[in-house]
C-alpha positions as CSV (number, residue, x, y, z in Angstrom):
1,M,139.9,94.7,113.6
2,N,138.9,93.3,117.0
3,E,136.4,91.1,115.3
4,F,139.1,90.0,112.9
5,F,141.4,88.9,115.7
6,L,138.6,87.1,117.5
7,K,137.9,85.2,114.3
8,L,141.5,84.1,114.1
9,G,141.3,82.9,117.7
10,R,138.2,80.8,117.0
11,I,139.8,78.9,114.0
12,P,140.5,75.3,115.2
13,A,144.0,74.4,116.0
14,R,144.0,71.6,113.5
15,N,143.5,74.2,110.6
16,Y,146.6,75.9,111.7
17,L,148.4,72.7,111.8
18,V,147.4,71.9,108.2
19,W,148.3,75.4,107.0
20,L,151.7,75.0,108.9
21,A,152.4,71.7,107.2
22,V,151.8,73.1,103.8
23,L,153.8,76.2,104.5
24,A,156.7,74.2,105.8
25,A,156.7,71.8,102.9
26,V,156.7,74.6,100.4
27,W,159.5,76.6,102.1
28,I,161.7,73.8,103.0
29,G,161.0,71.6,99.8
30,C,161.8,74.4,97.4
31,G,165.4,74.6,98.7
32,V,165.7,70.8,98.5
33,W,165.0,71.0,94.7
34,T,167.1,74.1,93.9
35,N,170.2,73.8,96.1
36,G,173.3,71.7,95.7
37,V,176.1,70.4,98.0
38,A,178.6,73.2,98.8
39,S,182.2,72.6,99.5
40,G,183.0,72.2,103.2
41,D,181.0,70.2,105.8
42,E,178.5,69.3,103.2
43,T,180.9,67.6,100.7
44,R,182.5,65.7,103.6
45,V,179.2,64.5,104.9
46,A,177.7,63.6,101.5
47,G,181.0,61.8,100.7
48,I,180.8,59.7,103.8
49,S,177.3,58.6,103.0
50,A,178.1,58.0,99.4
51,E,180.9,55.7,100.5
52,M,178.6,53.7,102.7
53,V,176.5,52.9,99.5
54,F,179.3,52.2,96.9
55,R,181.4,50.1,99.4
56,G,178.4,48.4,101.0
57,D,179.8,49.1,104.5
58,W,177.2,50.7,106.8
59,L,178.8,50.1,110.1
60,V,182.0,52.3,109.9
61,P,181.7,55.8,108.4
62,R,184.7,56.2,106.0
63,L,186.0,59.2,104.2
64,N,188.0,58.0,101.1
65,G,188.7,54.7,102.6
66,E,189.8,55.8,106.0
67,P,187.5,55.5,109.2
68,F,185.8,58.8,109.9
69,L,184.4,58.6,113.5
70,E,183.8,62.3,114.4
71,Y,180.1,61.5,114.7
72,P,177.9,58.5,115.2
73,P,176.3,57.2,112.0
74,L,172.5,58.1,112.2
75,F,172.7,61.0,109.6
76,Y,174.9,59.0,107.4
77,W,172.6,56.0,107.5
78,L,169.5,58.4,106.6
79,Q,171.5,60.0,103.8
80,A,172.7,56.6,102.5
81,I,169.1,55.3,102.4
82,G,168.2,58.2,100.3
83,F,171.1,57.6,98.0
84,S,170.0,53.9,97.7
85,L,166.5,55.0,96.8
86,F,167.0,58.0,94.5
87,G,170.7,57.7,93.5
88,I,173.7,59.7,94.7
89,N,172.6,63.2,93.8
90,D,172.0,66.6,95.5
91,F,168.3,66.0,96.1
92,A,168.9,62.8,98.0
93,A,171.7,64.5,99.9
94,A,169.4,67.3,101.2
95,V,166.5,65.1,102.1
96,P,167.4,64.1,105.6
97,A,168.1,67.5,106.9
98,A,164.8,68.8,105.2
99,L,162.7,66.1,106.8
100,A,164.3,66.8,110.2
101,A,163.5,70.5,109.7
102,F,159.9,69.7,108.7
103,G,159.5,67.4,111.7
104,G,161.0,70.1,114.0
105,V,158.3,72.7,112.8
106,L,155.5,70.2,113.5
107,T,157.0,69.2,116.9
108,L,157.4,72.8,117.9
109,F,153.6,73.4,117.2
110,A,152.8,70.5,119.4
111,L,155.1,71.8,122.1
112,G,153.5,75.2,121.9
113,R,150.0,73.6,122.3
114,R,151.2,71.6,125.3
115,L,152.5,74.8,126.9
116,G,149.1,76.4,126.5
117,F,149.7,78.5,123.4
118,S,146.5,79.1,121.3
119,G,146.4,77.8,117.8
120,I,147.4,81.1,116.2
121,G,150.1,81.5,118.9
122,A,151.8,78.1,118.1
123,F,151.4,78.8,114.3
124,L,153.0,82.2,114.8
125,S,155.9,80.6,116.6
126,C,156.5,78.1,113.9
127,V,156.4,80.6,111.2
128,L,159.1,82.7,113.1
129,L,161.1,79.4,113.2
130,L,160.7,78.8,109.4
131,T,161.7,82.3,108.7
132,C,164.7,82.3,110.8
133,A,167.7,82.6,108.5
134,Q,169.8,80.0,110.4
135,Y,167.1,77.4,110.6
136,L,166.0,77.8,107.0
137,S,169.4,77.7,105.5
138,N,170.4,74.5,107.4
139,A,167.1,72.9,106.6
140,R,168.2,73.0,102.8
141,S,171.7,71.9,103.5
142,C,173.7,68.7,104.0
143,R,174.7,68.9,107.6
144,V,174.1,66.7,110.6
145,D,173.1,69.7,112.8
146,M,169.6,69.9,111.7
147,L,168.9,66.3,112.6
148,L,170.5,66.9,116.1
149,A,168.2,70.1,116.6
150,F,165.1,67.9,115.8
151,A,166.3,65.2,118.1
152,V,166.8,67.6,120.9
153,L,163.4,69.3,120.5
154,L,161.7,65.9,120.2
155,A,163.2,64.8,123.5
156,V,162.2,68.0,125.2
157,Y,158.7,67.8,124.0
158,G,158.3,64.1,124.8
159,F,159.5,64.5,128.4
160,Y,157.7,67.9,129.0
161,A,154.5,66.3,127.9
162,M,155.1,63.3,130.2
163,L,155.6,65.7,133.1
164,T,152.4,67.5,132.4
165,E,150.1,64.6,131.3
166,R,147.9,62.9,133.9
167,N,146.8,59.8,132.0
168,G,149.0,56.9,132.6
169,A,149.1,55.3,129.1
170,K,149.7,58.8,127.5
171,R,152.5,59.4,129.9
172,F,154.3,56.3,128.8
173,G,153.7,57.2,125.2
174,F,155.3,60.6,125.7
175,W,158.2,59.0,127.7
176,C,158.8,56.8,124.7
177,V,158.9,59.9,122.4
178,G,161.3,61.6,124.8
179,T,163.6,58.5,124.9
180,A,163.5,58.1,121.1
181,G,164.6,61.9,120.9
182,L,167.5,61.3,123.3
183,A,168.5,58.1,121.4
184,A,168.4,59.9,118.0
185,G,170.4,62.8,119.4
186,I,173.2,60.6,120.9
187,L,173.3,58.6,117.6
188,T,173.5,61.8,115.5
189,K,176.2,63.8,117.3
190,G,177.2,61.9,120.6
191,L,176.7,62.9,124.1
192,V,175.7,66.5,123.3
193,G,172.4,65.1,122.0
194,A,171.5,64.0,125.4
195,A,173.2,66.8,127.3
196,L,171.2,69.6,125.7
197,P,167.7,68.3,126.7
198,A,169.1,67.1,130.0
199,V,170.2,70.4,131.1
200,A,167.0,72.0,129.9
201,L,164.6,69.7,131.5
202,G,166.8,68.9,134.6
203,G,167.2,72.7,135.3
204,F,163.6,73.3,134.9
205,L,162.7,70.3,137.3
206,V,165.2,71.4,140.0
207,L,164.1,75.0,139.9
208,R,160.4,74.1,139.9
209,D,160.9,71.7,142.9
210,I,162.9,74.3,144.8
211,L,160.3,77.0,144.3
212,E,157.4,74.8,145.2
213,R,159.3,73.0,147.9
214,K,158.3,69.6,146.7
215,F,160.6,66.8,145.5
216,R,158.9,64.8,142.7
217,W,161.5,62.0,142.6
218,K,159.4,60.0,140.1
219,N,160.0,62.6,137.4
220,Y,163.8,62.3,137.8
221,L,163.6,58.5,138.0
222,A,161.5,58.4,134.7
223,M,164.0,60.7,133.0
224,A,167.0,58.7,134.2
225,A,165.4,55.6,132.8
226,G,164.8,57.2,129.5
227,G,168.4,58.3,129.4
228,A,169.6,54.8,130.2
229,V,167.5,53.2,127.4
230,S,168.5,55.9,124.9
231,L,172.2,54.6,125.2
232,V,171.2,51.1,123.9
233,P,171.3,51.9,120.3
234,V,174.5,53.7,120.3
235,G,175.9,51.1,122.6
236,I,175.1,48.3,120.2
237,W,176.8,50.3,117.4
238,L,179.9,50.9,119.6
239,W,180.0,47.2,120.4
240,L,180.0,46.2,116.6
241,L,182.5,49.0,115.9
242,F,184.8,47.5,118.7
243,Q,184.5,44.1,117.2
244,R,185.5,45.3,113.8
245,E,188.0,48.2,114.4
246,G,189.4,47.5,117.9
247,Q,189.9,49.7,121.0
248,G,191.3,52.7,119.1
249,A,188.1,53.3,117.2
250,F,186.2,52.9,120.4
251,D,188.3,55.4,122.2
252,T,188.1,57.8,119.2
253,V,184.3,57.9,119.3
254,V,183.8,57.9,123.1
255,F,186.7,60.1,124.4
256,T,188.3,62.0,121.6
257,N,185.1,63.3,119.9
258,N,183.1,63.8,122.9
259,L,185.0,64.7,126.1
260,G,188.0,65.9,124.1
261,R,186.1,68.3,122.0
262,F,184.0,69.7,124.9
263,S,187.3,70.3,126.9
264,G,189.3,71.6,124.1
265,S,192.0,68.9,124.2
266,Q,191.0,67.6,120.8
267,G,189.3,69.1,117.7
268,D,189.1,72.4,116.2
269,H,186.9,75.5,116.1
270,L,188.2,76.4,119.6
271,A,187.1,79.8,120.9
272,P,186.9,81.8,124.0
273,V,183.9,81.5,126.5
274,Y,182.5,84.9,125.3
275,E,182.5,83.9,121.5
276,Y,178.8,83.7,121.2
277,L,178.2,87.0,123.0
278,L,180.4,88.7,120.3
279,H,178.1,87.2,117.6
280,L,174.8,88.0,119.3
281,P,173.6,90.3,116.6
282,E,173.8,87.4,114.1
283,Q,171.7,85.1,116.1
284,F,168.1,84.2,115.4
285,Q,167.8,86.8,112.6
286,P,165.5,88.6,111.6
287,W,163.6,88.1,114.8
288,L,166.3,89.0,117.5
289,V,164.4,91.9,118.7
290,L,161.3,89.8,119.3
291,L,163.5,87.3,121.2
292,L,164.9,89.9,123.5
293,G,161.6,91.3,124.1
294,G,160.3,87.9,124.9
295,I,163.0,87.2,127.5
296,W,162.1,90.4,129.2
297,L,158.4,89.4,129.1
298,L,159.0,85.9,130.5
299,V,161.2,87.2,133.4
300,R,158.5,89.8,134.2
301,Q,155.7,87.1,134.0
302,F,157.8,84.8,136.3
303,R,158.5,87.5,138.9
304,H,154.9,88.6,139.2
305,E,152.9,85.5,138.5
306,K,155.3,82.6,138.9
307,R,154.1,81.1,135.6
308,E,155.5,77.6,135.0
309,T,155.5,78.1,131.4
310,A,157.8,81.2,131.6
311,L,160.2,79.1,133.8
312,F,160.1,76.3,131.4
313,L,160.9,78.4,128.3
314,L,163.7,80.3,130.0
315,C,165.3,77.1,131.1
316,F,164.9,75.6,127.6
317,L,166.8,78.5,126.2
318,L,169.3,79.5,128.7
319,F,170.8,76.2,130.3
320,P,171.6,74.8,126.8
321,Y,173.1,78.1,125.9
322,L,175.3,78.1,129.0
323,L,176.3,74.5,128.2
324,L,177.3,75.4,124.7
325,T,179.2,78.5,125.9
326,A,181.1,76.3,128.4
327,S,182.3,74.1,125.6
328,S,185.7,75.0,124.1
329,S,184.5,74.2,120.6
330,K,182.2,76.8,119.2
331,R,180.5,77.5,115.8
332,M,177.3,79.4,115.1
333,V,175.8,76.3,113.7
334,Y,176.1,74.7,117.1
335,L,173.3,77.0,118.4
336,L,170.8,75.6,115.9
337,P,169.0,73.6,118.7
338,L,168.2,76.9,120.4
339,C,166.2,78.2,117.5
340,A,163.1,76.2,118.7
341,P,162.9,77.9,122.2
342,S,163.8,81.2,120.8
343,A,160.8,80.9,118.3
344,L,158.4,80.1,121.2
345,I,159.6,83.0,123.2
346,A,159.6,85.5,120.3
347,G,156.0,84.2,119.4
348,E,154.9,84.8,122.9
349,F,156.1,88.4,122.9
350,A,154.7,89.0,119.4
351,L,151.1,87.9,120.6
352,W,151.5,90.0,123.7
353,A,152.5,93.1,121.8
354,V,149.6,92.6,119.4
355,A,147.1,92.2,122.2
356,R,148.4,95.3,123.9
357,W,148.5,97.7,120.9
358,R,146.0,96.5,118.5
359,D,143.2,98.9,119.7
360,C,145.3,101.8,118.8
361,G,147.8,100.6,116.2
362,W,145.4,98.6,114.1
363,K,143.2,101.5,113.2
364,G,145.8,102.9,110.9
365,A,146.2,99.4,109.4
366,A,142.5,99.2,108.7
367,A,142.5,102.5,106.9
368,L,145.4,101.4,104.8
369,L,143.6,98.3,103.8
370,K,140.8,100.4,102.5
371,I,143.2,102.5,100.5
372,V,145.0,99.7,98.8
373,R,142.1,97.4,98.2
374,W,141.7,98.5,94.6
375,V,145.4,98.2,93.6
376,P,145.3,96.2,90.4
377,A,146.0,92.5,90.7
378,G,148.1,92.9,87.6
379,V,151.1,93.5,89.8
380,A,151.0,89.8,90.6
381,V,150.6,89.0,86.8
382,A,153.5,91.1,86.1
383,G,155.6,89.0,88.6
384,L,154.6,85.9,86.8
385,A,155.5,87.4,83.4
386,G,158.8,88.3,84.8
387,A,159.5,84.8,85.9
388,F,158.7,83.4,82.5
389,G,160.6,86.2,80.8
390,G,163.8,85.3,82.6
391,V,163.8,88.2,85.0
392,P,163.7,86.3,88.4
393,G,164.5,89.4,90.5
394,F,161.8,91.5,89.0
395,A,159.4,88.5,89.3
396,A,160.2,87.9,93.0
397,G,159.7,91.6,93.8
398,T,156.5,92.2,91.9
399,L,155.0,88.9,93.0
400,T,155.6,89.8,96.7
401,I,153.9,93.2,96.3
402,G,150.9,91.6,94.4
403,T,150.4,88.9,96.8
404,A,150.6,91.3,99.9
405,V,148.0,93.4,98.3
406,A,145.7,90.6,97.3
407,A,146.0,88.9,100.7
408,C,145.2,92.2,102.5
409,N,142.0,92.5,100.5
410,L,141.1,88.9,101.3
411,L,141.8,89.5,105.0
412,R,139.7,92.7,105.1
413,K,136.8,90.7,103.7
414,R,137.3,88.0,106.5
415,R,138.3,85.4,103.9
416,V,141.2,84.1,106.0
417,S,141.6,80.7,104.4
418,A,141.8,82.1,100.8
419,A,144.3,84.6,102.0
420,V,146.4,82.0,103.7
421,L,146.3,79.7,100.6
422,L,147.3,82.6,98.3
423,V,150.3,83.3,100.4
424,L,151.4,79.7,100.5
425,I,151.3,79.5,96.8
426,A,153.2,82.8,96.4
427,A,155.7,81.6,99.0
428,G,156.5,78.6,97.0
429,F,157.2,80.4,93.9
430,L,159.1,83.2,95.7
431,T,161.3,80.8,97.7
432,G,162.2,78.9,94.6
433,T,163.1,82.0,92.7
434,V,165.1,83.5,95.4
435,E,166.8,80.0,96.1
436,S,167.8,79.8,92.4
437,I,169.4,83.1,92.5
438,V,171.3,82.6,95.7
439,W,172.4,79.0,94.8
440,H,173.6,80.1,91.3
441,H,175.9,82.6,93.0
442,R,176.9,80.2,95.7
443,Q,177.7,77.5,93.2
444,E,180.2,79.6,91.3
445,K,182.1,80.1,94.6
446,E,181.7,76.9,96.5
447,S,180.5,74.0,94.5
448,L,183.0,71.4,93.5
449,R,180.9,69.7,90.9
450,G,182.5,71.5,88.0
451,L,186.0,70.5,89.3
452,F,185.3,66.8,89.3
453,E,183.3,66.8,86.1
454,Y,186.4,68.5,84.5
455,C,188.9,66.0,86.0
456,S,186.7,63.0,85.2
457,G,186.5,64.1,81.6
458,Q,190.2,64.7,81.4
459,A,191.1,61.4,83.0
460,R,188.9,59.5,80.5
461,S,190.3,61.3,77.5
462,T,193.9,61.2,78.4
463,G,194.2,58.0,80.5
464,A,195.7,60.1,83.4
465,E,195.1,58.9,87.0
466,L,193.2,61.2,89.3
467,V,195.1,62.0,92.5
468,L,194.3,64.0,95.5
469,Y,197.3,65.9,96.8
470,D,197.3,66.0,100.7
471,P,193.5,66.7,100.6
472,P,191.5,68.3,103.3
473,E,188.2,66.5,104.5
474,R,186.1,68.5,102.1
475,T,188.1,67.5,99.1
476,S,188.1,63.8,100.0
477,G,184.3,63.9,100.6
478,A,183.7,65.6,97.3
479,A,185.7,63.1,95.3
480,N,183.7,60.3,96.9
481,Y,180.4,62.0,96.2
482,Y,180.9,63.1,92.7
483,L,183.0,60.2,91.4
484,K,181.3,57.6,93.5
485,R,184.6,55.8,94.3
486,N,187.7,56.2,96.3
487,V,190.7,58.2,94.9
488,R,194.3,57.7,95.4
489,V,196.0,60.2,97.9
490,R,199.6,61.6,97.8
491,K,200.9,63.3,100.8
492,D,203.8,64.9,98.9
493,A,205.5,64.9,95.5
494,A,208.4,62.6,96.7
495,G,206.8,59.5,95.4
496,Y,206.0,60.8,91.9
497,D,208.2,59.3,89.1
498,G,207.9,62.4,86.8
499,K,206.7,60.4,83.9
500,S,203.2,58.8,84.8
501,P,200.2,61.0,83.5
502,E,198.4,62.2,86.6
503,L,195.8,64.8,87.5
504,W,196.5,66.4,90.9
505,I,193.8,68.1,92.7
506,L,194.7,70.2,95.7
507,R,193.4,73.0,97.8
508,N,195.7,75.7,98.8
509,K,195.3,79.6,98.8
510,R,199.0,80.3,98.5
511,I,199.9,78.1,95.6
512,E,200.0,79.4,92.1
513,G,199.8,77.6,88.7
514,G,197.6,75.0,87.5
515,M,193.9,75.5,86.6
516,E,191.8,77.2,89.3
517,F,188.4,76.1,90.5
518,A,185.9,76.9,93.2
519,D,186.9,77.1,96.9
520,S,190.7,77.6,96.2
521,H,191.1,74.1,94.4
522,R,193.5,73.8,91.6
523,V,194.3,71.0,89.1
524,Y,197.7,70.2,87.9
525,I,198.3,68.0,84.7
526,L,201.4,66.1,85.2
527,P,204.1,65.6,83.7
528,S,203.4,68.5,81.4
529,E,203.3,70.8,84.4
530,P,205.8,70.7,87.3
531,P,204.4,69.4,90.6
532,P,203.1,72.0,92.9
533,V,205.3,73.3,95.7
534,R,203.8,74.5,98.9
535,K,204.8,77.9,100.2
């Protein structure tokens, strides 16, 4: 087994990068093809991007005709480009987040190598990131947070590489990468896109300079210059927005949806300062144990060896976490940018544990490989038969077992490349199978496609007008996305004449009557039914 690990260490880093790119494309791409747009944040975001396309207005994000300025428009622009190329559909809606997740995995590999990780170490950290439930689920969704996470990671990588690079031309190139990451983060979700990398890198620089008793002012100046340049794209958009919509729109973006949300004077999702600690067991699953062990290991390394890498990783995780904790607005998805440093820390601990225990622990593993090497490969064949026979759960389980056995045999024979290729192929099938099961169940509870397909058909056959009754953002966005047009809104029933044929769509868990659809939505056919009355 020692020879096996030595062989893994001798594999060139570029081979690991190729394997990683294939693995990430398979795991993330399968979700893009199988998932749909769920009610909630996803329908709102997709609806805003769809409205950019069918209205032809790419400057002002709008939700059913009204300006929606909660976030700057970068994610909407990317999604609208996808809609323009592929049509307004679920695949195009998921592409921006999927590409951001894919880019995040490759950037993490580059950062790991810059930090001194071996090829296998950087690869392992990226695999931990890919298999993190929060990261993978958001990679296959239609939310802006994945693009923010990628932008933050890109900014941190660019500026850290600049700080550690001696070649002048390369330093400038890395500075440009970091500045681009900052600009993308700000243009995705406002000032938080700059604040997260700023506190991570700034905290690292300050602590390092204090410990070394040396003030490197050029580093601070370079980062400040990058921050100033990164404000140019969002500044241009804000100036154009001000020219079109006036001072009110400008104040909404700059003050209400940045400073106001942080302080708690505006926005929702307000929670106490200890909220994230209450949900600690939910974070970075299923690798939370490795993360906690990695934090312990880094603290130990820093105390005894004063390792700069340990200090950087701790700053990359803890300072952004403290900033997000200080914010009044809290959701678990806001912690998504912390998955990258968590994966590096967990990967560091996993390699340390393997190196420490392999001499004793892997003897049993070697014996186990000899026992299972003759297990029939028919288990994998049975898995494929289950897939074509319409039994996806059986297929997924048996294929997993068969792949594991076959891969173990290949690894025992030192055929690492063949084992990796086998796992990648099986991962694609397994991921697609599991996604189809999960999404089918999720679609029944959350997708509003059936609601708007029904209403669209009824409106065509009866001539009734489709109306949104005091709709929340998710309903307005779904109407834009599925119908590809704006829909009339009624705030109450006072303006209805009692005669005109109308289909009213509303979302309320406390109202009865009408036809029920997903996510507590109901449809009332007027005037044959009485208008709904809120309780």
